[in-house]
RODREN-49154 format. One record per residue: residue in one letter; chain; y, x, z of N, C-alpha, C, O in turn. Coordinates in steps of 0.2 Angstrom, whole numbers, plus 5000, padded with zeros to 4 digits. Atoms other than C-alpha are relative to their C-alpha. Example, Ala and Ser with C-alpha at 12.3 -4.5 7.8 and 13.67 -1.06 7.14 Angstrom:
residues 2
[r 'A','A',[4994,5004,5000],[4978,5062,5039],[5006,5004,5000],[5005,5009,5003]];
[r 'S','A',[4994,4996,4999],[4995,5068,5036],[5005,4996,5003],[5011,4999,5004]];
This chain:
residues 197
[r 'M','A',[5006,5003,5003],[6128,6725,5454],[4996,4995,5005],[4995,4989,5003]];
[r 'K','A',[5003,5004,4995],[6120,6718,5470],[5004,4994,5001],[5002,4989,5002]];
[r 'K','A',[4996,5005,4999],[6135,6708,5473],[5000,4995,4995],[5000,4989,4996]];
[r 'S','A',[5000,5005,5006],[6135,6700,5456],[4993,4996,5000],[4993,4990,4999]];
[r 'L','A',[5007,5004,4999],[6116,6696,5458],[5000,4995,5005],[4997,4990,5004]];
[r 'L','A',[5000,5005,4994],[6119,6688,5475],[5004,4994,4998],[5002,4989,5000]];
[r 'S','A',[4996,5006,5002],[6133,6678,5468],[4997,4995,4995],[4997,4989,4996]];
[r 'T','A',[5004,5004,5005],[6122,6672,5453],[4995,4996,5004],[4994,4990,5002]];
[r 'I','A',[5005,5004,4996],[6108,6667,5465],[5003,4995,5004],[5001,4989,5004]];
[r 'A','A',[4997,5005,4996],[6120,6658,5477],[5002,4994,4996],[5002,4989,4998]];
[r 'A','A',[4997,5005,5004],[6128,6649,5463],[4994,4995,4997],[4995,4989,4997]];
[r 'S','A',[5006,5004,5002],[6111,6644,5456],[4997,4995,5005],[4995,4990,5004]];
[r 'L','A',[5002,5004,4994],[6105,6638,5473],[5004,4994,5001],[5002,4988,5003]];
[r 'F','A',[4995,5005,4999],[6121,6628,5475],[4999,4994,4995],[4999,4989,4996]];
[r 'C','A',[5001,5005,5005],[6118,6620,5458],[4994,4996,5001],[4994,4990,5000]];
[r 'I','A',[5006,5003,4999],[6100,6616,5461],[5001,4995,5006],[4998,4989,5006]];
[r 'S','A',[4999,5004,4995],[6105,6609,5478],[5004,4994,4999],[5002,4988,5001]];
[r 'T','A',[4995,5006,5002],[6119,6598,5471],[4996,4995,4996],[4996,4989,4997]];
[r 'V','A',[5004,5005,5005],[6107,6591,5457],[4995,4997,5004],[4994,4991,5003]];
[r 'S','A',[5005,5003,4996],[6093,6588,5469],[5002,4995,5005],[4998,4990,5006]];
[r 'Y','A',[4998,5005,4995],[6103,6578,5481],[5006,4996,4997],[5009,4993,5001]];
[r 'A','A',[4994,5004,5003],[6115,6570,5469],[4999,4992,5000],[5003,4989,4999]];
[r 'N','A',[5002,5007,5000],[6106,6553,5470],[4997,4998,5007],[4992,4994,5006]];
[r 'N','A',[5002,5002,4993],[6103,6551,5489],[5000,4993,5001],[5005,4990,4999]];
[r 'I','A',[5000,5007,4997],[6099,6534,5496],[5002,5000,5007],[4999,5003,5011]];
[r 'N','A',[4997,4999,4993],[6110,6532,5511],[4997,4996,5005],[4994,4991,5004]];
[r 'Q','A',[5003,5003,4994],[6105,6527,5528],[5003,4993,5001],[5009,4992,4999]];
[r 'G','A',[4997,5007,4999],[6107,6508,5531],[4999,4996,4993],[5001,4990,4993]];
[r 'T','A',[5001,5003,5006],[6103,6504,5513],[4994,4996,5000],[4989,4998,5003]];
[r 'I','A',[5006,5005,5001],[6091,6489,5509],[4998,5000,4993],[5002,4999,4989]];
[r 'E','A',[5003,5000,5007],[6080,6491,5494],[4995,4994,4999],[4991,4993,5003]];
[r 'I','A',[5005,5006,5002],[6072,6475,5486],[4998,5001,4993],[5001,5002,4989]];
[r 'G','A',[5002,4998,5006],[6061,6479,5472],[4992,4999,4999],[4989,4995,5002]];
[r 'G','A',[5008,5000,5002],[6043,6482,5465],[5000,4997,4993],[5004,4997,4989]];
[r 'D','A',[5002,5003,5007],[6035,6474,5450],[5002,4993,5001],[4997,4988,5002]];
[r 'L','A',[4998,5007,4999],[6045,6458,5451],[4998,4996,4994],[4997,4990,4994]];
[r 'D','A',[5002,5003,5005],[6040,6454,5434],[4992,4999,5000],[4989,5002,5005]];
[r 'F','A',[5008,5000,5000],[6021,6450,5430],[4997,5003,4994],[5000,5002,4988]];
[r 'S','A',[5003,4997,5006],[6009,6458,5418],[4993,4996,5000],[4990,4994,5005]];
[r 'V','A',[5007,5004,5001],[5993,6449,5411],[4996,5005,4996],[4998,5007,4991]];
[r 'F','A',[5006,4996,5004],[5977,6458,5406],[4995,4996,4998],[4993,4991,5002]];
[r 'S','A',[5006,5004,5002],[5964,6450,5396],[4995,5005,4997],[4997,5009,4993]];
[r 'G','A',[5006,4995,5002],[5947,6458,5392],[4995,4995,4998],[4994,4989,5000]];
[r 'E','A',[5006,5004,5002],[5931,6452,5384],[4994,5005,5000],[4994,5010,4997]];
[r 'L','A',[5006,4997,4999],[5914,6458,5388],[4994,4997,4996],[4993,4991,4997]];
[r 'K','A',[5005,5003,5004],[5900,6456,5376],[4993,5004,5001],[4993,5010,5000]];
[r 'P','A',[5007,4997,4999],[5881,6460,5379],[4998,5003,4993],[5000,5000,4988]];
[r 'E','A',[5003,4997,5006],[5872,6471,5366],[4995,4995,4997],[4995,4995,4990]];
[r 'Q','A',[5005,5004,5002],[5859,6458,5364],[5002,4993,5002],[5005,4992,5007]];
[r 'G','A',[4998,5007,4998],[5861,6439,5364],[5006,4997,4997],[5010,5001,4994]];
[r 'N','A',[4994,5003,5003],[5875,6427,5360],[5005,4998,5006],[5010,4995,5004]];
[r 'G','A',[4995,5001,4995],[5884,6427,5377],[5005,5005,5000],[5005,5010,4997]];
[r 'K','A',[4994,4996,4999],[5901,6434,5381],[5004,4998,5006],[5003,4992,5008]];
[r 'T','A',[4995,5002,4994],[5913,6435,5396],[5007,5002,4999],[5008,5008,4996]];
[r 'E','A',[4993,4998,5001],[5931,6434,5395],[5004,5000,5007],[5002,4996,5011]];
[r 'I','A',[4997,4998,4994],[5942,6441,5409],[5008,5000,4999],[5010,5003,4995]];
[r 'D','A',[4992,5000,5000],[5961,6436,5412],[5002,5002,5007],[5000,4999,5012]];
[r 'S','A',[4998,4998,4994],[5970,6445,5426],[5008,5000,5000],[5011,5002,4995]];
[r 'T','A',[4993,5001,4999],[5988,6442,5433],[5002,5004,5006],[4999,5003,5011]];
[r 'Y','A',[4998,4996,4994],[5997,6454,5445],[5007,5000,5001],[5012,5001,4997]];
[r 'F','A',[4993,5000,4997],[6013,6453,5455],[5001,5005,5006],[4996,5006,5009]];
[r 'S','A',[4999,4996,4994],[6020,6465,5467],[5008,5000,5002],[5012,5000,4997]];
[r 'A','A',[4993,5000,4997],[6036,6466,5478],[5000,5004,5006],[4996,5004,5010]];
[r 'N','A',[4999,4997,4994],[6043,6476,5492],[5007,5000,5002],[5012,4999,4998]];
[r 'A','A',[4993,5000,4997],[6058,6477,5504],[5000,5006,5005],[4995,5007,5009]];
[r 'L','A',[5000,4994,4996],[6063,6493,5512],[5007,5001,5004],[5012,4999,5001]];
[r 'Y','A',[4993,4999,4997],[6077,6498,5525],[5000,5008,5001],[4995,5010,5004]];
[r 'Y','A',[5000,4993,4999],[6082,6516,5525],[5003,5002,5007],[5009,5001,5008]];
[r 'I','A',[4998,4999,4993],[6082,6522,5543],[5004,5007,5000],[5008,5008,5005]];
[r 'Q','A',[4996,4994,5001],[6090,6539,5537],[5000,5001,4993],[4996,4999,4989]];
[r 'P','A',[4999,4999,5007],[6095,6546,5520],[4993,5002,4997],[4990,5006,4999]];
[r 'N','A',[5006,4999,5004],[6080,6545,5508],[4994,4998,5003],[4989,4998,5000]];
[r 'L','A',[5006,5002,4996],[6068,6539,5521],[5000,4992,5002],[5004,4990,5006]];
[r 'G','A',[5000,5007,4999],[6064,6520,5520],[4993,4997,5003],[4988,5000,5002]];
[r 'L','A',[5006,5003,4998],[6052,6509,5530],[5001,4992,4998],[5006,4990,4998]];
[r 'G','A',[5000,5007,5002],[6047,6491,5525],[4994,4997,4999],[4989,4999,5003]];
[r 'I','A',[5006,5004,5001],[6034,6479,5519],[4999,5000,4992],[5003,5000,4988]];
[r 'I','A',[5002,5001,5007],[6024,6477,5503],[4996,4994,4999],[4992,4992,5004]];
[r 'W','A',[5004,5005,5002],[6016,6462,5495],[4997,5000,4993],[5001,5001,4988]];
[r 'N','A',[5003,5000,5006],[6004,6462,5481],[4995,4994,4999],[4992,4991,5004]];
[r 'Y','A',[5004,5006,5001],[5995,6447,5473],[4997,5001,4993],[5000,5003,4988]];
[r 'E','A',[5004,4999,5006],[5981,6448,5460],[4996,4994,4999],[4992,4992,5004]];
[r 'S','A',[5004,5006,5002],[5973,6433,5451],[4995,5002,4994],[4998,5004,4989]];
[r 'T','A',[5005,4998,5006],[5957,6435,5440],[4996,4994,4999],[4994,4990,5003]];
[r 'E','A',[5004,5005,5002],[5948,6422,5430],[4995,5002,4995],[4997,5005,4990]];
[r 'S','A',[5005,4998,5004],[5932,6425,5422],[4996,4994,4997],[4994,4990,5001]];
[r 'T','A',[5004,5006,5004],[5923,6413,5409],[4994,5003,4996],[4995,5008,4992]];
[r 'E','A',[5006,4998,5004],[5906,6416,5403],[4998,4994,4995],[4998,4988,4996]];
[r 'F','A',[5002,5005,5006],[5901,6408,5386],[4993,5002,4998],[4991,5008,4998]];
[r 'Y','A',[5006,4999,5002],[5884,6406,5380],[4999,4995,4994],[4999,4989,4995]];
[r 'L','A',[5000,5004,5006],[5881,6399,5362],[5006,4996,4999],[5006,4990,4996]];
[r 'G','A',[4994,5003,5002],[5899,6395,5360],[5003,4995,5006],[5008,4993,5005]];
[r 'S','A',[4998,5005,4995],[5900,6384,5376],[5001,5003,5007],[4998,5009,5008]];
[r 'I','A',[4998,4997,4994],[5907,6388,5393],[4994,4999,5005],[4991,4993,5006]];
[r 'D','A',[5006,5000,4995],[5892,6392,5405],[5002,5001,5007],[4999,4997,5011]];
[r 'A','A',[4997,5000,4994],[5902,6397,5420],[5007,5002,5000],[5009,5006,4996]];
[r 'N','A',[4993,4998,5000],[5920,6399,5426],[5001,5002,5007],[5000,4998,5012]];
[r 'E','A',[4999,4998,4994],[5924,6409,5441],[5008,5003,5001],[5010,5006,4997]];
[r 'E','A',[4993,4997,4998],[5942,6412,5449],[5000,5003,5007],[4996,5001,5011]];
[r 'S','A',[4999,4997,4994],[5947,6424,5462],[5007,5002,5001],[5010,5003,4996]];
[r 'S','A',[4993,4997,4999],[5963,6430,5470],[5000,5004,5006],[4996,5003,5011]];
[r 'T','A',[4999,4995,4994],[5968,6444,5482],[5007,5001,5002],[5011,5002,4997]];
[r 'T','A',[4994,4999,4998],[5983,6446,5492],[5000,5006,5005],[4996,5006,5010]];
[r 'E','A',[4999,4994,4996],[5989,6462,5501],[5007,5000,5003],[5012,4999,5000]];
[r 'F','A',[4993,5000,4997],[6003,6463,5514],[5000,5005,5006],[4995,5005,5010]];
[r 'G','A',[5000,4996,4994],[6008,6476,5526],[5006,5005,5000],[5010,5005,4995]];
[r 'P','A',[4994,4996,5000],[6020,6490,5531],[4999,5006,4995],[4994,5008,4994]];
[r 'I','A',[5000,4994,5004],[6025,6505,5520],[5005,5004,5002],[5010,5002,5005]];
[r 'V','A',[4995,4995,5000],[6035,6521,5520],[5001,5003,4994],[4997,5004,4990]];
[r 'S','A',[4998,4997,5006],[6045,6528,5506],[5004,5006,5001],[5009,5005,5005]];
[r 'Y','A',[4995,4994,5000],[6053,6545,5503],[5003,5001,4993],[4999,5002,4989]];
[r 'N','A',[4996,4999,5007],[6066,6547,5489],[5002,5007,4999],[5004,5011,5004]];
[r 'M','A',[4998,4993,5002],[6068,6564,5480],[5004,4999,4994],[5001,4997,4989]];
[r 'S','A',[4996,5000,5006],[6082,6565,5468],[4999,5005,4995],[4997,5011,4997]];
[r 'I','A',[5001,4995,5006],[6080,6573,5451],[5006,5002,4997],[5008,5008,4996]];
[r 'N','A',[4993,4999,5003],[6097,6571,5444],[5004,4994,5002],[5002,4990,5006]];
[r 'E','A',[4995,5005,4998],[6112,6559,5446],[4997,4993,4998],[4999,4988,5001]];
[r 'Q','A',[5003,5006,5002],[6102,6545,5437],[4993,4999,5002],[4990,4993,5001]];
[r 'T','A',[5007,5001,5000],[6084,6548,5441],[4998,5003,5007],[5000,5008,5009]];
[r 'S','A',[5003,4997,4994],[6074,6550,5457],[4992,4998,5000],[4990,4994,4996]];
[r 'F','A',[5008,5001,4999],[6055,6550,5462],[4999,4999,5007],[5001,5002,5012]];
[r 'K','A',[5002,5002,4993],[6048,6541,5477],[4993,5001,5001],[4989,4999,4997]];
[r 'L','A',[5007,5000,4998],[6032,6544,5486],[5000,4994,5005],[5004,4994,5010]];
[r 'Q','A',[5000,5005,4996],[6026,6529,5495],[4992,4999,5002],[4988,5001,4999]];
[r 'G','A',[5007,5002,4997],[6011,6524,5506],[5000,4995,5005],[5005,4994,5008]];
[r 'G','A',[5000,5005,4995],[6005,6511,5518],[4993,4997,5001],[4989,4999,4998]];
[r 'V','A',[5006,5004,4999],[5992,6500,5525],[5001,4993,4999],[5006,4990,5000]];
[r 'T','A',[4999,5007,5002],[5988,6482,5521],[4995,4996,5003],[4989,4998,5005]];
[r 'I','A',[5005,5006,4999],[5980,6466,5527],[4998,4997,4994],[5002,4995,4990]];
[r 'I','A',[5002,5003,5006],[5969,6459,5513],[4997,4994,5001],[4993,4993,5006]];
[r 'S','A',[5003,5007,5000],[5965,6441,5511],[4997,4999,4992],[5001,5000,4988]];
[r 'S','A',[5002,5001,5007],[5954,6436,5496],[4996,4994,5000],[4992,4992,5005]];
[r 'E','A',[5004,5006,5001],[5946,6420,5489],[4995,5002,4994],[4997,5003,4989]];
[r 'R','A',[5005,4998,5005],[5930,6425,5480],[4994,4996,5001],[4992,4994,5007]];
[r 'Y','A',[5006,5004,4999],[5914,6415,5476],[5001,4994,5004],[4996,4992,5008]];
[r 'N','A',[4999,5006,4996],[5922,6400,5484],[5000,5001,5007],[4999,4997,5011]];
[r 'L','A',[5000,4999,4993],[5923,6409,5500],[5007,5004,5002],[5010,5007,4998]];
[r 'D','A',[4994,4997,4998],[5938,6415,5510],[4998,5006,5004],[4994,5006,5009]];
[r 'M','A',[5002,4993,4997],[5937,6434,5515],[5006,5003,5002],[5011,5002,4999]];
[r 'S','A',[4994,4996,4997],[5948,6446,5524],[4998,5007,5001],[4992,5009,5002]];
[r 'G','A',[5002,4993,4998],[5949,6465,5528],[5007,5004,5000],[5012,5001,5000]];
[r 'F','A',[4995,4995,4999],[5960,6480,5528],[5000,5005,4994],[4995,5006,4992]];
[r 'G','A',[5000,4995,5006],[5966,6493,5515],[5006,5005,5001],[5009,5004,5006]];
[r 'W','A',[4994,4995,5000],[5978,6507,5511],[5002,5001,4993],[4998,5000,4988]];
[r 'L','A',[4998,4999,5006],[5988,6512,5497],[5005,5006,5000],[5008,5008,5005]];
[r 'I','A',[4995,4995,5001],[5998,6527,5490],[5002,5001,4993],[4998,4999,4989]];
[r 'G','A',[4998,5000,5007],[6008,6530,5475],[5007,5004,4999],[5010,5006,5004]];
[r 'G','A',[4994,4997,5002],[6023,6537,5466],[5004,4995,4996],[5001,4991,4992]];
[r 'Q','A',[4996,5005,5004],[6038,6528,5458],[5006,5004,4997],[5009,5008,5001]];
[r 'L','A',[4995,4997,5003],[6050,6535,5445],[5006,4995,4999],[5004,4990,4995]];
[r 'S','A',[4995,5004,5000],[6067,6527,5446],[5006,5002,4996],[5008,5008,4996]];
[r 'Y','A',[4994,4998,5004],[6081,6527,5433],[5006,4995,5002],[5005,4989,5001]];
[r 'F','A',[4994,5004,4998],[6098,6521,5440],[5005,4999,4995],[5008,5003,4992]];
[r 'I','A',[4995,5002,5005],[6109,6511,5428],[5007,5000,5004],[5012,5001,5000]];
[r 'N','A',[4994,4999,4996],[6122,6511,5442],[4997,5001,5007],[4991,5001,5009]];
[r 'E','A',[5002,4998,4993],[6121,6514,5461],[4996,4994,5004],[4993,4996,5009]];
[r 'N','A',[5004,5005,4997],[6114,6497,5465],[4994,4997,4996],[4990,4993,4999]];
[r 'I','A',[5005,5003,5004],[6101,6494,5451],[4996,5006,4997],[4999,5011,4994]];
[r 'S','A',[5004,4995,5004],[6086,6505,5445],[4994,4996,4997],[4992,4991,4999]];
[r 'F','A',[5007,5002,5003],[6072,6502,5433],[4995,5005,5002],[4996,5011,5002]];
[r 'D','A',[5005,4996,4996],[6056,6508,5440],[4993,5000,4996],[4991,4995,4993]];
[r 'T','A',[5007,5000,5003],[6039,6514,5433],[4996,5003,5006],[4998,5008,5009]];
[r 'S','A',[5004,4997,4994],[6025,6517,5446],[4993,5001,4998],[4990,4997,4994]];
[r 'L','A',[5007,4999,5000],[6008,6523,5448],[4997,5000,5007],[5000,5004,5011]];
[r 'G','A',[5002,5000,4993],[5998,6519,5463],[4992,4999,5000],[4989,4997,4996]];
[r 'Y','A',[5007,5001,4999],[5980,6519,5470],[4999,4996,5007],[5003,4997,5012]];
[r 'T','A',[5001,5004,4995],[5974,6506,5482],[4992,5000,5002],[4988,5000,4997]];
[r 'S','A',[5007,5000,4998],[5958,6505,5492],[4999,4995,5006],[5003,4995,5011]];
[r 'G','A',[5001,5005,4994],[5951,6492,5505],[4993,4997,5000],[4989,4998,4995]];
[r 'T','A',[5006,5004,4999],[5936,6482,5511],[5001,4993,5003],[5005,4992,5007]];
[r 'I','A',[5000,5007,4998],[5934,6463,5513],[4993,4998,5002],[4988,5000,4999]];
[r 'E','A',[5006,5002,4997],[5921,6455,5523],[5000,4992,5001],[5005,4989,5002]];
[r 'N','A',[5002,5007,4997],[5913,6438,5527],[4994,5000,5003],[4988,5001,5000]];
[r 'D','A',[5007,4999,4996],[5900,6438,5541],[4995,4994,4998],[4989,4995,4999]];
[r 'N','A',[5004,5006,5002],[5893,6421,5535],[4998,5000,4993],[4996,4994,4991]];
[r 'S','A',[5002,5000,5007],[5889,6426,5518],[4996,5006,4998],[4996,5011,5001]];
[r 'V','A',[5004,4995,5003],[5877,6436,5507],[5005,5005,4997],[5003,5011,4997]];
[r 'Y','A',[4995,4995,5002],[5893,6444,5501],[5004,5003,5006],[5010,5001,5007]];
[r 'A','A',[4998,4998,4993],[5896,6452,5518],[5005,5006,4999],[5009,5006,5004]];
[r 'D','A',[4996,4994,5000],[5905,6468,5512],[5002,5002,4993],[4997,5004,4989]];
[r 'I','A',[4998,4998,5007],[5915,6471,5496],[5005,5005,5000],[5011,5004,5004]];
[r 'D','A',[4995,4995,5000],[5924,6487,5493],[5004,4999,4993],[5002,4998,4988]];
[r 'I','A',[4996,5000,5006],[5939,6486,5481],[5005,5006,5000],[5007,5008,5005]];
[r 'S','A',[4995,4994,5001],[5949,6501,5474],[5001,5000,4993],[4998,4998,4989]];
[r 'G','A',[4998,4999,5007],[5958,6506,5459],[5007,5002,4999],[5011,5002,5004]];
[r 'F','A',[4994,4997,5002],[5973,6513,5450],[5004,4994,4997],[5001,4990,4994]];
[r 'G','A',[4996,5005,5003],[5988,6502,5445],[5006,5003,4997],[5009,5008,5000]];
[r 'I','A',[4994,4998,5003],[6003,6505,5433],[5005,4994,5000],[5003,4989,4998]];
[r 'G','A',[4996,5005,5000],[6018,6495,5435],[5007,5002,4997],[5009,5007,4997]];
[r 'V','A',[4993,5000,5002],[6036,6492,5428],[5004,4995,5003],[5002,4989,5003]];
[r 'G','A',[4996,5005,4996],[6049,6484,5438],[5007,5002,5001],[5010,5006,4997]];
[r 'L','A',[4993,5000,4999],[6067,6483,5445],[5001,5000,5007],[4997,4997,5011]];
[r 'S','A',[4998,4999,4992],[6075,6488,5462],[5007,4999,5000],[5011,5001,4996]];
[r 'I','A',[4993,5001,4999],[6091,6482,5469],[5001,5003,5007],[4998,5002,5012]];
[r 'Y','A',[4998,4996,4994],[6100,6492,5483],[5006,4997,5003],[5011,4996,4999]];
[r 'L','A',[4995,5003,4997],[6111,6484,5495],[5003,5004,5006],[4999,5006,5010]];
[r 'N','A',[4997,4996,4996],[6123,6494,5505],[5004,4997,5006],[5006,5000,5011]];
């Protein structure tokens, strides 16, 4: 009875181990990916009183490149770009138009955990240098990001990805009344990754 139980446990652990590591990313692999497509968000803000309204359009791009220094552990760089345009209307005509853009660039680390032969989950984190153009001023600062990415491999070289991440940072301009701006938020992305061995 004990021998049968031990055999069952050993077989189960072997199966779990095999499934868990069925989709390892090998040492020396280069991954190029992220949200290579772009998404556009449009919103409209209307006050409870008055005839004015504000329309907001945002566009977001993201890309990264990783080199796996050992199986499943990658180091690399990330680049994020966001552009926002807000237009204020009053009595049907444009009253003000403001454009801003933010770029983040910096090192990241990624750890891949296989779920099965075609699916894996990656934990990612990094620090970034932030540059932003707001209120017709050039501003800069530092930030950090953390997130997770679920990847579905259509073959060993290509995966479709969905990601959820949180980013936070501070940008400053010493010569402005806008001396310190904190930026933070969650982002959801859909993209593609390519793996070169």
